[in-house]
SEMAR-813829 format. One line per 5 residues: number of its first residue (from 1); their letters; for each residue z, y, x of C-alpha. Coordinates in steps of 0.5 Angstrom, whole numbers, plus 500, padded with zeros to 3 digits. Each point is the difference from the previous one (the first is absolute). Example, Ala and Ser with C-alpha at 12.3 -4.5 7.8 and 13.67 -1.06 7.14 Angstrom:
2
1> AS> 516:491:525 | 498:507:502;
This chain:
752
1> XXXXX> 596:763:168 | 499:501:491 | 508:501:499 | 498:506:504 | 494:503:498;
6> XXXXX> 503:498:493 | 506:505:501 | 495:506:504 | 496:499:493 | 505:501:496;
11> XXXXX> 503:506:504 | 494:503:501 | 498:500:493 | 507:503:498 | 500:505:505;
16> XXXXX> 493:501:499 | 500:509:501 | 504:499:507 | 495:494:501 | 493:505:498;
21> XXXXX> 503:506:505 | 501:497:505 | 492:497:501 | 499:506:498 | 503:503:505;
26> XXXXX> 498:496:505 | 493:502:498 | 501:506:501 | 502:498:507 | 494:498:502;
31> XXXXX> 497:504:497 | 502:507:503 | 500:496:507 | 492:498:499 | 499:507:499;
36> XXXXX> 504:503:506 | 496:495:505 | 494:500:503 | 498:492:501 | 495:497:504;
41> XXXXX> 495:494:499 | 495:496:505 | 495:495:498 | 501:500:508 | 499:491:502;
46> XXXXX> 505:499:505 | 501:492:503 | 506:501:507 | 498:493:504 | 492:500:499;
51> XXXXX> 496:502:505 | 497:506:497 | 506:502:498 | 503:499:509 | 493:504:501;
56> XXXXX> 502:506:496 | 506:501:503 | 497:499:506 | 495:505:499 | 506:506:496;
61> XXXXX> 503:499:508 | 494:501:504 | 496:505:496 | 505:505:498 | 495:505:499;
66> XXXXX> 497:497:493 | 505:495:498 | 497:493:498 | 504:498:494 | 498:508:497;
71> XXXXX> 497:501:495 | 492:501:500 | 495:503:495 | 492:499:500 | 496:505:497;
76> XXXXX> 493:498:499 | 494:505:499 | 493:499:497 | 495:504:499 | 496:504:495;
81> XXXXX> 494:495:498 | 495:501:504 | 504:504:506 | 503:498:506 | 508:502:503;
86> XXXXX> 495:499:506 | 499:508:501 | 500:506:497 | 504:502:494 | 503:494:499;
91> XXXXX> 503:499:507 | 502:507:501 | 504:498:493 | 503:493:503 | 503:504:506;
96> XXXXX> 502:504:496 | 504:496:497 | 502:496:505 | 503:506:503 | 504:500:494;
101> XXXXX> 503:494:501 | 502:500:507 | 504:506:497 | 504:497:495 | 507:498:499;
106> XXXXX> 502:494:504 | 494:497:503 | 500:498:507 | 492:499:501 | 494:501:496;
111> XXXXX> 493:496:504 | 495:504:500 | 493:495:497 | 495:505:505 | 503:499:505;
116> XXXXX> 502:493:499 | 493:499:497 | 502:496:493 | 495:503:496 | 495:494:495;
121> XXXXX> 494:500:503 | 497:503:495 | 504:505:501 | 503:501:493 | 507:497:502;
126> XXXXX> 506:502:504 | 507:500:500 | 507:502:504 | 505:497:501 | 506:503:499;
131> XXXXX> 507:497:504 | 507:504:498 | 506:500:503 | 505:498:496 | 499:493:496;
136> XXXXX> 497:500:493 | 507:501:496 | 501:506:504 | 494:502:497 | 501:507:498;
141> XXXXX> 497:503:493 | 498:507:505 | 496:495:504 | 498:496:495 | 497:506:496;
146> XXXXX> 497:502:507 | 496:495:500 | 497:501:492 | 499:507:501 | 495:498:506;
151> XXXXX> 497:495:495 | 499:504:495 | 497:505:505 | 494:496:503 | 499:499:492;
156> XXXXX> 499:507:499 | 495:499:506 | 495:496:496 | 504:495:504 | 503:493:497;
161> XXXXX> 507:499:502 | 504:494:500 | 506:498:504 | 504:494:500 | 505:497:505;
166> XXXXX> 507:499:499 | 502:508:500 | 496:501:493 | 505:497:496 | 496:502:495;
171> XXXXX> 506:498:492 | 496:497:496 | 499:503:492 | 505:499:495 | 498:494:496;
176> XXXXX> 503:498:493 | 502:493:502 | 507:500:500 | 498:503:492 | 497:495:498;
181> XXXXX> 504:495:503 | 506:503:495 | 496:500:495 | 499:493:500 | 507:498:500;
186> XXXXX> 502:505:496 | 496:497:495 | 501:492:502 | 508:502:499 | 499:504:493;
191> XXXXX> 496:492:498 | 505:496:503 | 507:504:497 | 497:503:494 | 504:507:501;
196> XXXXX> 498:506:503 | 508:500:501 | 500:493:504 | 493:502:504 | 501:506:503;
201> XXXXX> 507:499:503 | 498:495:505 | 494:506:501 | 506:506:501 | 505:496:505;
206> XXXXX> 494:497:505 | 496:507:500 | 507:503:501 | 502:494:506 | 493:502:502;
211> XXXXX> 500:507:501 | 506:499:504 | 498:495:505 | 493:504:501 | 505:506:502;
216> XXXXX> 504:496:504 | 494:498:504 | 497:507:501 | 507:502:502 | 501:494:506;
221> XXXXX> 492:502:502 | 505:507:504 | 503:494:504 | 495:496:502 | 492:500:498;
226> XXXXX> 497:494:495 | 493:498:498 | 497:504:496 | 499:495:495 | 507:497:500;
231> XXXXX> 502:505:493 | 494:499:497 | 503:492:500 | 507:501:499 | 498:504:493;
236> XXXXX> 495:494:498 | 506:494:502 | 505:505:498 | 497:501:492 | 498:493:500;
241> XXXXX> 507:496:501 | 503:506:496 | 497:500:494 | 501:491:501 | 506:501:502;
246> XXXXX> 502:504:494 | 496:497:496 | 504:493:501 | 507:503:498 | 498:505:494;
251> XXXXX> 497:493:496 | 506:496:502 | 504:506:498 | 497:499:492 | 500:493:500;
256> XXXXX> 508:500:501 | 501:505:495 | 495:496:495 | 505:494:502 | 505:505:497;
261> XXXXX> 504:503:505 | 503:507:501 | 494:505:505 | 506:501:505 | 500:492:500;
266> XXXXX> 493:499:499 | 501:504:506 | 504:498:505 | 498:492:499 | 492:503:500;
271> XXXXX> 501:502:507 | 504:495:502 | 494:494:498 | 494:504:501 | 502:505:505;
276> XXXXX> 503:494:504 | 492:498:500 | 498:507:502 | 505:501:505 | 497:493:504;
281> XXXXX> 493:502:498 | 501:506:503 | 503:497:506 | 494:495:501 | 496:506:499;
286> XXXXX> 504:503:507 | 499:495:503 | 494:499:501 | 497:508:500 | 506:502:507;
291> XXXXX> 498:493:503 | 493:503:500 | 505:504:507 | 501:494:504 | 492:501:502;
296> XXXXX> 500:505:504 | 495:505:497 | 503:507:499 | 495:500:493 | 503:494:497;
301> XXXXX> 507:501:502 | 499:507:496 | 496:497:493 | 505:494:501 | 507:504:500;
306> XXXXX> 498:505:495 | 497:496:495 | 506:496:501 | 505:507:499 | 495:501:493;
311> XXXXX> 503:494:498 | 507:500:502 | 500:507:496 | 496:496:495 | 505:494:499;
316> XXXXX> 507:505:500 | 497:506:495 | 499:493:495 | 508:498:502 | 502:507:499;
321> XXXXX> 496:505:496 | 496:495:495 | 507:499:497 | 503:506:500 | 492:503:496;
326> XXXXX> 502:493:496 | 507:503:499 | 496:507:496 | 495:496:496 | 504:496:496;
331> XXXXX> 499:495:495 | 493:504:500 | 497:496:504 | 500:494:495 | 496:505:496;
336> XXXXX> 492:499:501 | 495:501:494 | 494:498:504 | 502:493:499 | 495:496:497;
341> XXXXX> 502:494:495 | 500:495:505 | 505:503:505 | 503:501:493 | 500:493:499;
346> XXXXX> 501:497:506 | 507:504:501 | 503:498:495 | 497:492:502 | 494:498:497;
351> XXXXX> 494:498:503 | 499:501:507 | 498:504:506 | 494:498:503 | 503:499:506;
356> XXXXX> 504:496:497 | 493:496:497 | 497:501:507 | 505:495:504 | 501:495:495;
361> XXXXX> 492:500:501 | 500:499:508 | 506:495:500 | 496:495:495 | 495:500:506;
366> XXXXX> 504:503:506 | 496:496:504 | 493:504:497 | 503:506:500 | 503:498:507;
371> XXXXX> 493:498:504 | 496:506:496 | 504:505:503 | 500:499:506 | 492:499:500;
376> XXXXX> 499:507:498 | 504:502:506 | 498:496:504 | 493:502:499 | 502:507:500;
381> XXXXX> 502:499:507 | 494:498:503 | 498:506:503 | 507:502:504 | 496:494:504;
386> XXXXX> 496:506:502 | 505:505:502 | 501:505:505 | 504:506:502 | 499:506:501;
391> XXXXX> 504:507:499 | 496:506:497 | 497:506:504 | 495:505:498 | 495:495:498;
396> XXXXX> 505:498:493 | 501:507:499 | 498:503:493 | 493:500:498 | 498:508:502;
401> XXXXX> 507:501:503 | 498:504:507 | 502:493:503 | 496:496:498 | 494:506:500;
406> XXXXX> 502:501:507 | 499:492:501 | 494:499:496 | 497:506:505 | 502:497:506;
411> XXXXX> 498:494:499 | 493:502:498 | 500:504:506 | 502:496:505 | 502:493:498;
416> XXXXX> 506:498:497 | 504:497:507 | 501:509:500 | 504:500:495 | 505:495:504;
421> XXXXX> 499:501:507 | 505:495:505 | 503:504:506 | 501:495:505 | 506:501:505;
426> XXXXX> 498:498:507 | 508:500:503 | 497:501:508 | 507:501:503 | 501:495:504;
431> XXXXX> 494:499:502 | 496:501:506 | 494:504:499 | 501:502:491 | 493:505:501;
436> XXXXX> 497:493:500 | 504:497:495 | 497:505:496 | 494:499:501 | 500:492:500;
441> XXXXX> 503:500:492 | 496:506:499 | 493:495:503 | 503:494:495 | 501:504:494;
446> XXXXX> 492:503:500 | 498:492:501 | 503:497:493 | 496:500:495 | 504:504:495;
451> XXXXX> 502:505:503 | 494:505:499 | 502:506:507 | 506:501:504 | 504:507:503;
456> XXXXX> 501:501:507 | 507:499:502 | 506:506:499 | 506:499:505 | 505:503:499;
461> XXXXX> 504:505:506 | 501:495:504 | 495:496:499 | 502:493:499 | 499:499:492;
466> XXXXX> 493:502:497 | 496:501:493 | 495:496:498 | 497:501:494 | 495:495:497;
471> XXXXX> 496:499:494 | 500:495:495 | 493:498:496 | 503:499:495 | 506:503:495;
476> XXXXX> 507:499:501 | 502:495:495 | 494:496:500 | 502:492:505 | 494:502:505;
481> XXXXX> 506:506:502 | 506:496:500 | 495:494:504 | 498:505:505 | 508:503:501;
486> XXXXX> 502:493:501 | 494:499:505 | 502:506:504 | 508:498:500 | 499:492:502;
491> XXXXX> 494:501:504 | 498:507:502 | 508:500:503 | 501:495:503 | 493:500:505;
496> XXXXX> 502:507:502 | 508:498:501 | 498:495:505 | 493:504:503 | 504:507:500;
501> XXXXX> 507:500:499 | 500:504:495 | 503:499:493 | 495:500:494 | 502:502:493;
506> XXXXX> 497:501:493 | 504:506:496 | 498:504:495 | 500:502:493 | 495:493:499;
511> XXXXX> 503:496:504 | 508:502:497 | 497:498:493 | 498:493:505 | 506:498:501;
516> XXXXX> 504:504:494 | 496:495:497 | 501:494:504 | 507:501:500 | 501:500:493;
521> XXXXX> 495:493:500 | 505:497:504 | 506:502:497 | 498:498:494 | 503:493:499;
526> XXXXX> 507:502:504 | 502:506:493 | 497:494:496 | 505:495:504 | 506:505:499;
531> XXXXX> 499:504:493 | 499:494:497 | 505:496:503 | 504:506:499 | 499:500:492;
536> XXXXX> 500:492:500 | 508:501:501 | 500:505:496 | 498:497:494 | 503:493:502;
541> XXXXX> 506:504:497 | 497:502:495 | 498:494:496 | 504:495:503 | 494:496:502;
546> XXXXX> 496:497:505 | 493:498:497 | 500:507:496 | 500:506:506 | 495:495:504;
551> XXXXX> 497:500:492 | 500:508:499 | 497:501:509 | 494:495:499 | 497:503:494;
556> XXXXX> 501:507:503 | 497:498:506 | 493:498:495 | 500:506:497 | 501:504:506;
561> XXXXX> 493:496:504 | 496:501:493 | 502:507:501 | 497:501:506 | 494:496:498;
566> XXXXX> 500:506:496 | 501:506:504 | 495:496:505 | 494:501:495 | 501:506:498;
571> XXXXX> 502:504:506 | 495:495:505 | 495:497:496 | 499:505:495 | 501:496:494;
576> XXXXX> 501:505:495 | 501:506:504 | 497:505:496 | 504:498:494 | 506:500:504;
581> XXXXX> 498:508:503 | 499:496:507 | 495:506:505 | 499:495:507 | 502:492:500;
586> XXXXX> 504:499:506 | 506:496:503 | 506:499:497 | 505:505:502 | 504:496:504;
591> XXXXX> 506:501:498 | 499:500:493 | 501:491:500 | 506:501:503 | 503:505:497;
596> XXXXX> 497:497:493 | 503:493:500 | 508:504:501 | 498:505:494 | 498:494:496;
601> XXXXX> 504:495:502 | 507:505:498 | 496:501:493 | 497:493:501 | 508:497:498;
606> XXXXX> 501:506:495 | 497:497:495 | 503:492:503 | 507:504:499 | 499:502:494;
611> XXXXX> 495:495:497 | 504:494:503 | 508:502:500 | 501:500:493 | 495:492:499;
616> XXXXX> 506:498:505 | 505:504:495 | 499:496:495 | 500:494:504 | 505:500:502;
621> XXXXX> 503:500:492 | 497:494:499 | 493:501:498 | 494:495:503 | 495:502:505;
626> XXXXX> 496:502:496 | 503:502:495 | 503:505:505 | 493:502:503 | 498:502:492;
631> XXXXX> 507:504:499 | 498:503:506 | 494:503:498 | 503:501:493 | 504:506:504;
636> XXXXX> 497:502:506 | 493:498:497 | 498:508:496 | 505:504:506 | 496:496:507;
641> XXXXX> 494:502:496 | 501:506:499 | 503:501:506 | 494:498:505 | 494:504:495;
646> XXXXX> 505:506:502 | 500:498:507 | 492:498:500 | 499:507:497 | 505:505:505;
651> XXXXX> 496:497:506 | 493:500:497 | 500:506:498 | 500:501:508 | 493:498:500;
656> XXXXX> 499:508:498 | 502:501:507 | 495:502:505 | 504:498:507 | 496:493:501;
661> XXXXX> 507:498:503 | 504:501:493 | 494:498:495 | 500:492:503 | 507:501:500;
666> XXXXX> 499:500:493 | 496:495:498 | 504:496:504 | 506:501:497 | 497:500:493;
671> XXXXX> 496:493:501 | 507:497:503 | 504:502:493 | 494:498:496 | 500:492:505;
676> XXXXX> 508:500:501 | 501:502:493 | 495:497:495 | 498:494:504 | 507:497:505;
681> XXXXX> 505:503:495 | 497:499:493 | 496:494:502 | 502:496:506 | 507:501:499;
686> XXXXX> 502:496:493 | 495:494:503 | 503:499:506 | 507:501:495 | 497:496:495;
691> XXXXX> 497:494:506 | 507:501:504 | 504:499:494 | 509:499:503 | 497:500:505;
696> XXXXX> 498:507:501 | 507:502:501 | 503:495:505 | 505:503:505 | 503:494:505;
701> XXXXX> 507:500:499 | 502:502:508 | 495:506:498 | 503:502:494 | 508:500:503;
706> XXXXX> 497:504:505 | 497:506:496 | 503:505:496 | 500:501:493 | 496:507:499;
711> XXXXX> 500:498:492 | 493:505:500 | 500:498:493 | 507:502:497 | 501:494:498;
716> XXXXX> 509:500:504 | 499:507:496 | 498:497:494 | 506:495:499 | 505:506:502;
721> XXXXX> 498:504:496 | 500:495:493 | 506:496:502 | 500:493:501 | 494:496:498;
726> XXXXX> 496:493:500 | 494:499:505 | 496:495:500 | 498:496:507 | 494:498:503;
731> XXXXX> 502:494:498 | 501:501:492 | 508:499:503 | 504:506:495 | 504:504:506;
736> XXXXX> 507:505:496 | 500:507:503 | 505:501:506 | 507:503:499 | 497:506:503;
741> XXXXX> 495:502:495 | 503:504:497 | 497:507:498 | 500:505:504 | 503:507:497;
746> XXXXX> 496:506:501 | 499:503:505 | 504:508:499 | 497:504:506 | 499:505:497;
751> XX> 501:504:492 | 494:502:497;
């Protein structure tokens, strides 16, 4: 691979105009394509095989007049202070607004609060439930405009009108998170390179790659509807890894030039060494992200595949476009008037960098560094023991949004349970008396302590399937409601089945969210085993060691549990919630732990590959274990530190988003990178490597014969380029170069 990438780097460097032109054409094609399609996005959670989804499928068949899987909206009305909605002009206005709702596009049914008596005890609050003929992803802009028009009309009449439900789909306001992250990344790059040109190239290529990835995802939405968060997360991850990958290659390129190589040859060597590490680091990230699709939940598949595609684009851009841009920069990339005296001294080999001094400190006291680091991460992980999973609803909507106002108003007038009523389906198709079965179910439900009200049963056309709405006392995301659903399924349903030969199942948004959380929780460990197992095999190929991949994985697990502890403390317990802009506490979004494991494992292995491959490179050249660790830090610590700061900045910028899911992912990924890069990779790794000594690189002979040598460090490439050399083996013996170690003729794939 190193030899192939060496040729790719030289070709792109030499034929830079052609390569840049091809990428501009690709950008133009996907740009035109994205402008000409009308994509669909959906935040609806569906999970095949669960009781709630099975019930929804049955309702779609038995109640075709109002699809159970159709979009819904709640229009909440509140009277002005000192007035009610039960009579007079306010009642007339509400009835007029409900009539307008019934005429709106795609509306299948609108409940009449006066007929169903859905009015608060003091007569000040009521609401109408709107059911659409189509799913959330298919609700048109005209239908949403009609919904907002009703709210505006009610506001003008003096009523307080707010909208809830998945049909509202109010867009987030723009925020400056991405720009702030880019600004910090730019500063980190300038400090790292001491040159505006060298700092600008990674940003330039990364932005172009991210634009292509996002535009391509937009084109893909013309084929299938995707979750609305897919593009945001692809942007977040694609931007972070693209800058990092370009940073590693540019840094190695400058290092090769300092060693006296011509720019074209230096570019080839940089791709053959750092480029190989980029390929394997990117492949690890892609495996972890694409593996999310095996969980069987469409939301996770969308998030994982979109982000994985953005990473693939970032890798390809780093291996092709970046060398071409380096060709245009030439030797100017070595010039920089922003270098400090210390930076210039380090370039001349005078003194040691802070990273080297830190590695030497850790190596002198490895046990102390290891125990303190593990203790810190362990303490941070303690809140994770209390983690509860849930799905986002209107209670987690941004403060001041119409969804949040609707949720709070409905809770004030009726209780929090009205925001998430349970749909209980009585399947009496095999019962002798369906009506009696439905009545028995309603009676039992009414006796449950956490049920506020039970509506009369509504039957299908054939009279053998009934719908009963049960309203809990507690909020949809509360533990009490979760327990209530479990009690209905485990106690009420079997009792009815035994007495009336009818199956009772619970569905609706609340029950579906509970099922999603349960399945995600159950899939966490199997996913971890599968993805980590595949990545371990990949790392085994890269490092040709058993202990190094195991150490890397255990360190990753430490950083993950510490990050989950931080998320629980902030989003569930409310610690420092004002600092991070968290409006209300809630269970951790169900997709967060499993998604974070996939993403963070890939990113953690990035730093492992970039830092430890240089240690292995020095070890292969005969350096003592501790010398190899220090040398790895000498060449890689500054770049890895800059890369980590860039990723943390990009992820932390998404804390300015309004959506709770994006905000939690931003904090989670930023914390995970902080812990993994600076505590695990920069502290625990050198400590463990020092304690293991030569045993860190031990590999059984039988396994050594089986594993192919991928040569990530470019050792074979160096032998081929520099001719026969003598190397020092692990035992100190001198090994002559092979007859095959002859200079590689430059690949002339094109003319200048």
